[in-house]
C-alpha positions in Angstrom: -91.2 -153.6 -17.7 -88.0 -152.7 -15.9 -86.8 -156.2 -14.9 -85.9 -158.6 -17.7 -82.7 -160.3 -16.5 -82.7 -164.0 -17.6 -82.6 -164.3 -21.3 -81.2 -160.8 -21.7 -78.1 -161.7 -19.7 -75.3 -161.4 -22.4 -72.6 -162.9 -20.4 -70.7 -165.3 -22.6 -71.9 -168.8 -22.3 -75.1 -167.9 -20.3 -77.2 -166.4 -23.1 -80.8 -167.7 -22.8 -80.1 -169.6 -19.5 -83.1 -170.0 -17.1 -82.2 -168.0 -14.1 -83.8 -167.5 -10.6 -84.0 -164.5 -8.4 -83.0 -165.3 -4.8 -84.9 -164.2 -1.7 -83.1 -161.3 0.1 -80.4 -161.3 -2.6 -79.4 -159.4 -5.6 -79.2 -160.4 -9.2 -80.0 -163.9 -10.7 -78.3 -167.2 -11.0 -78.6 -170.0 -13.6 -80.5 -173.2 -12.7 -78.1 -175.7 -14.3 -79.1 -179.0 -12.6 -82.4 -180.7 -11.8 -81.3 -180.9 -8.1 -81.0 -177.1 -8.1 -84.6 -176.6 -9.3 -86.1 -178.6 -6.4 -87.2 -176.8 -3.2 -88.7 -178.5 -0.2 -90.8 -176.8 2.5 -88.5 -178.3 5.2 -85.5 -176.8 3.4 -87.1 -173.3 3.2 -88.3 -173.4 6.9 -84.8 -174.6 7.8 -83.2 -171.5 6.2 -82.8 -172.5 2.5 -83.3 -169.5 0.3 -86.6 -169.3 -1.6 -85.8 -169.1 -5.4 -88.2 -167.7 -8.0 -87.8 -167.7 -11.8 -86.7 -164.4 -13.3 -89.2 -162.1 -15.1 -88.2 -162.8 -18.6 -88.4 -166.7 -17.9 -92.0 -166.2 -16.8 -92.8 -164.0 -19.8 -91.2 -166.7 -22.1 -93.2 -169.2 -20.5 -96.4 -167.2 -20.9 -95.6 -166.8 -24.6 -96.2 -170.6 -24.9 -98.7 -171.5 -22.2 -100.6 -168.2 -22.2 -101.3 -165.8 -19.3 -104.5 -167.6 -18.1 -102.7 -170.3 -16.1 -103.8 -173.9 -15.7 -107.0 -173.5 -13.8 -108.6 -171.1 -16.2 -107.5 -173.4 -19.0 -110.3 -175.7 -17.9 -112.7 -173.1 -19.5 -110.8 -171.0 -22.1 -108.2 -171.3 -24.8 -104.7 -169.8 -24.2 -104.6 -165.9 -24.1 -101.4 -164.4 -25.4 -100.2 -160.8 -25.0 -99.8 -158.8 -28.1 -96.9 -156.5 -27.2 -94.3 -155.8 -24.6 -93.0 -152.4 -23.8 -89.7 -152.0 -21.9 -88.9 -148.9 -19.9 -85.1 -149.2 -19.8 -82.2 -150.9 -21.6 -84.2 -151.9 -24.6 -82.4 -154.4 -26.9 -84.5 -156.0 -29.7 -81.9 -158.9 -30.0 -81.8 -159.8 -26.4 -85.5 -159.3 -25.8 -86.4 -161.5 -28.7 -84.2 -164.3 -27.4 -85.4 -163.9 -23.9 -89.2 -163.8 -24.5 -89.7 -166.2 -27.4 -86.8 -167.3 -29.5 -85.5 -169.7 -26.9 -88.9 -171.5 -26.9 -89.0 -172.0 -30.7 -87.8 -175.7 -30.3 -91.1 -176.6 -28.6 -93.4 -175.7 -31.6 -93.8 -179.1 -33.0 -94.7 -180.7 -29.6 -97.5 -178.5 -28.5 -101.1 -179.6 -28.3 -103.8 -177.9 -30.4 -104.5 -174.2 -29.4 -101.0 -173.6 -28.1 -98.1 -171.8 -30.0 -95.0 -169.9 -29.6 -96.3 -166.3 -29.5 -94.3 -163.5 -31.0 -95.4 -160.2 -29.5 -94.5 -156.7 -30.7 -91.5 -155.5 -28.8 -91.4 -151.7 -28.0 -89.2 -149.2 -26.3 -90.6 -146.1 -24.6 -89.8 -142.6 -26.1 -88.4 -141.3 -22.8 -86.8 -143.2 -20.0 -86.8 -142.3 -16.4 -83.4 -142.5 -14.5 -82.9 -145.6 -12.5 -84.0 -145.3 -8.9 -81.3 -146.4 -6.4 -83.6 -146.0 -3.5 -84.9 -149.1 -1.5 -87.9 -150.9 -3.0 -91.3 -150.4 -1.3 -92.4 -152.6 1.5 -95.9 -152.8 -0.1 -97.3 -154.1 -3.4 -100.7 -153.0 -4.7 -103.2 -154.9 -6.8 -106.4 -153.9 -8.4 -108.7 -155.3 -11.0 -111.8 -154.0 -12.8 -114.7 -154.4 -10.4 -112.8 -154.1 -7.2 -114.0 -151.4 -4.8 -110.5 -150.4 -4.0 -106.8 -151.4 -4.4 -105.3 -154.0 -2.0 -102.0 -153.4 -0.4 -99.9 -156.4 0.5 -96.7 -156.7 2.5 -93.8 -157.7 0.1 -92.1 -159.6 2.8 -95.0 -162.2 3.2 -97.7 -161.3 0.6 -100.3 -160.6 3.3 -102.6 -157.8 3.8 -101.9 -155.4 6.8 -104.7 -156.1 9.4 -103.9 -153.6 12.0 -103.2 -155.5 15.3 -102.6 -158.8 13.5 -98.8 -158.8 12.9 -99.0 -161.7 10.4 -101.8 -160.1 8.4 -104.6 -161.7 6.5 -104.3 -163.6 3.2 -104.5 -161.6 0.0 -107.4 -161.9 -2.4 -104.7 -163.0 -4.9 -103.3 -165.9 -2.8 -103.7 -169.5 -4.1 -106.4 -170.3 -1.6 -108.6 -167.3 -2.6 -108.2 -168.0 -6.3 -108.9 -171.7 -5.8 -112.2 -170.9 -4.1 -113.3 -168.7 -7.0 -112.2 -171.5 -9.4 -114.3 -174.1 -7.5 -117.4 -171.8 -7.6 -117.0 -171.3 -11.4 -116.4 -175.0 -12.0 -119.4 -176.0 -10.1 -121.7 -173.5 -12.1 -120.4 -174.6 -15.4 -119.6 -178.3 -14.9 -121.9 -179.2 -12.1 -119.0 -180.6 -9.9 -117.9 -179.1 -6.6 -114.5 -180.8 -6.8 -114.9 -181.8 -3.2 -111.8 -183.4 -1.8 -109.6 -182.5 -4.7 -106.4 -180.5 -4.1 -105.3 -177.5 -5.8 -102.5 -179.3 -7.5 -104.9 -182.1 -8.7 -107.1 -179.3 -10.3 -104.2 -177.8 -12.0 -102.8 -181.0 -13.3 -106.2 -182.2 -14.7 -106.1 -179.3 -17.3 -104.5 -181.9 -19.6 -103.6 -179.8 -22.6 -102.1 -177.1 -20.4 -100.1 -179.7 -18.6 -98.9 -181.3 -21.9 -97.8 -177.9 -23.3 -96.0 -177.2 -20.0 -94.2 -180.4 -19.9 -93.1 -180.1 -23.6 -91.8 -176.6 -22.9 -89.7 -177.7 -19.8 -88.3 -180.5 -21.9 -87.4 -178.2 -24.7 -85.5 -176.0 -22.2 -83.4 -178.9 -20.9 -82.7 -180.3 -24.3 -81.6 -176.9 -25.6 -79.2 -176.7 -22.4 -81.0 -173.7 -21.2 -81.3 -175.3 -17.9 -84.2 -176.4 -15.4 -87.3 -174.5 -14.1 -87.2 -174.0 -10.3 -90.4 -175.2 -8.6 -91.9 -174.1 -5.4 -92.2 -176.9 -2.7 -95.0 -179.4 -3.5 -96.5 -179.0 -0.1 -97.6 -175.5 -1.1 -100.1 -176.8 -3.6 -101.4 -179.9 -2.0 -104.3 -178.1 0.0 -108.0 -178.3 -0.4 -110.7 -175.7 0.4 
């Protein structure tokens, strides 16, 4: 990992603050109010910058909710990572605060099976110099069983499709993953979830939703700020 900005930001008064990365911008900024955490599709289409939570905030959240996400929580218990290796600027103090210490306050409010995970934090024996060149325009994904890696365009998350300037959706997009979830759910539970939206299926993972709500509340109560959410319209679809 080379990008862990949020909880590691040691600026006085901002330690542990939830922070967002800004589309087409540099660095991160705190999310200090609920109004700042809300994004709308009309706003984004009208020019509002899309804001995404920082890497360390996402890892902190995974240390409580697990890496499996809400949909898989219908079938399995939380899965936690056992260690984190950082390539540059390793600081045990800052990493501990960023990845799990700021979530300690939620421990007594979590449903059965959830916890504040404390992974082993490790540096590397040799670090590469920081690259100052422009980031790649492509991102590659691959999982065991795939015939080949998939290259997506970082500007829109789509796969280059030759003459199609827009490109086709990635196999990792919400629509694709939702279709796979529906197939598994039907085989295991006998329900095809017809008519239910992506958001409804996520929210129906009750223990996960309860743990998520408790974590967001604990961040606010500890004055770490608010979690920025993508526009609700993006999760109201069916397949």
